[in-house]
C-alpha positions as CSV (number, residue, x, y, z in Angstrom):
1,X,28.7,22.5,4.3
2,X,28.9,18.9,3.0
3,X,25.6,17.6,1.7
4,X,25.2,14.1,0.6
5,X,22.0,14.3,-1.3
6,X,21.9,10.5,-0.9
7,X,25.1,10.2,-2.8
8,X,26.7,6.8,-2.1
9,X,30.1,8.2,-3.4
10,X,30.2,10.7,-0.5
11,X,29.5,8.0,2.0
12,X,32.2,5.9,0.4
13,X,34.8,8.6,0.5
14,X,34.1,9.3,4.2
15,X,34.3,5.6,4.9
16,X,37.7,5.4,3.1
17,X,39.0,8.4,5.2
18,X,37.9,6.9,8.4
19,X,39.4,3.5,7.6
20,X,42.8,5.2,6.8
21,X,42.7,7.1,10.1
22,X,40.8,4.7,12.4
23,X,42.0,3.9,15.9
24,X,43.3,6.1,18.6
25,X,46.9,6.4,17.5
26,X,47.2,7.3,13.9
27,X,46.5,11.0,14.1
28,X,48.7,11.3,17.2
29,X,51.5,9.6,15.3
30,X,51.0,12.0,12.4
31,X,50.9,14.9,14.8
32,X,54.2,13.7,16.4
33,X,55.8,13.6,12.9
34,X,54.4,17.1,11.9
35,X,57.6,18.7,13.4
36,X,59.9,16.6,11.2
37,X,61.3,13.1,10.7
38,X,61.7,10.9,13.7
39,X,63.0,7.5,14.7
40,X,60.8,4.8,16.2
41,X,61.8,5.5,19.8
42,X,61.3,9.3,19.4
43,X,57.8,8.7,18.2
44,X,57.2,6.2,21.0
45,X,58.2,8.8,23.6
46,X,55.9,11.5,22.1
47,X,52.9,9.3,21.7
48,X,52.5,8.4,25.3
49,X,50.7,5.2,26.2
50,X,51.3,3.4,22.9
51,X,53.1,0.0,23.0
52,X,56.0,-0.8,20.6
53,X,53.9,-3.5,19.0
54,X,51.0,-1.2,18.4
55,X,53.3,1.6,17.1
56,X,54.9,-0.8,14.7
57,X,51.6,-1.9,13.4
58,X,50.2,1.6,13.0
59,X,53.4,2.8,11.3
60,X,53.1,0.0,8.7
61,X,49.4,0.9,8.2
62,X,50.1,4.6,7.7
63,X,52.9,3.7,5.3
64,X,50.5,1.4,3.3
65,X,48.1,4.4,3.1
66,X,50.9,6.6,1.9
67,X,50.5,9.0,4.8
68,X,54.1,8.5,5.9
69,X,57.3,7.1,4.5
70,X,59.9,5.0,6.1
71,X,63.5,5.8,5.2
72,X,66.2,3.3,5.9
73,X,69.8,4.6,6.0
74,X,72.8,2.4,5.2
75,X,74.5,2.5,8.7
76,X,75.4,-0.1,11.2
77,X,73.1,-0.7,12.8
78,X,70.6,0.5,10.2
79,X,69.0,3.8,11.0
80,X,65.2,4.1,10.2
81,X,63.4,7.4,10.2
82,X,59.7,8.1,9.6
83,X,58.3,11.3,8.0
84,X,55.0,12.6,6.7
85,X,54.4,12.4,2.9
86,X,52.8,15.2,1.0
87,X,49.6,13.2,1.0
88,X,49.9,13.0,4.8
89,X,50.5,16.7,5.1
90,X,47.2,17.3,3.4
91,X,45.6,16.2,6.7
92,X,47.0,19.3,8.4
93,X,43.8,21.3,8.2
94,X,41.8,18.3,9.3
95,X,44.0,17.8,12.4
96,X,43.7,21.6,13.2
97,X,39.9,21.4,13.0
98,X,39.9,18.3,15.2
99,X,42.0,20.2,17.7
100,X,39.6,23.1,17.8
101,X,36.6,20.8,17.9
102,X,38.2,18.8,20.7
103,X,38.7,22.0,22.8
104,X,35.1,23.0,22.3
105,X,33.9,19.5,23.1
106,X,36.0,19.3,26.3
107,X,34.5,22.7,27.3
108,X,31.0,21.5,26.6
109,X,31.4,18.2,28.4
110,X,33.7,19.1,31.3
111,X,33.1,22.8,31.5
112,X,36.9,23.7,31.5
């Protein structure tokens, strides 16, 4: 159990984590990439409802936070693939816990 004891460093680390993952798409993008590298259109198809503009913005943000990497291959036209970094893979347990919490929450709220 996490106890803050009034520690501002704990609050700061939680704030940093939430800022890196804020929004409705980032964890879904990371989940889509959890099965391996993907191209932009593949991610777009797996993360239903996201616009290309938003996906592009979120990919750049995830890359800036070192949660994914962008690989550009020297082909014509250039091929670009996105994959999770080791730092991004460290969120695997967090995503799994969110999955289980989401199931329990859905059951609590909806009753299904």
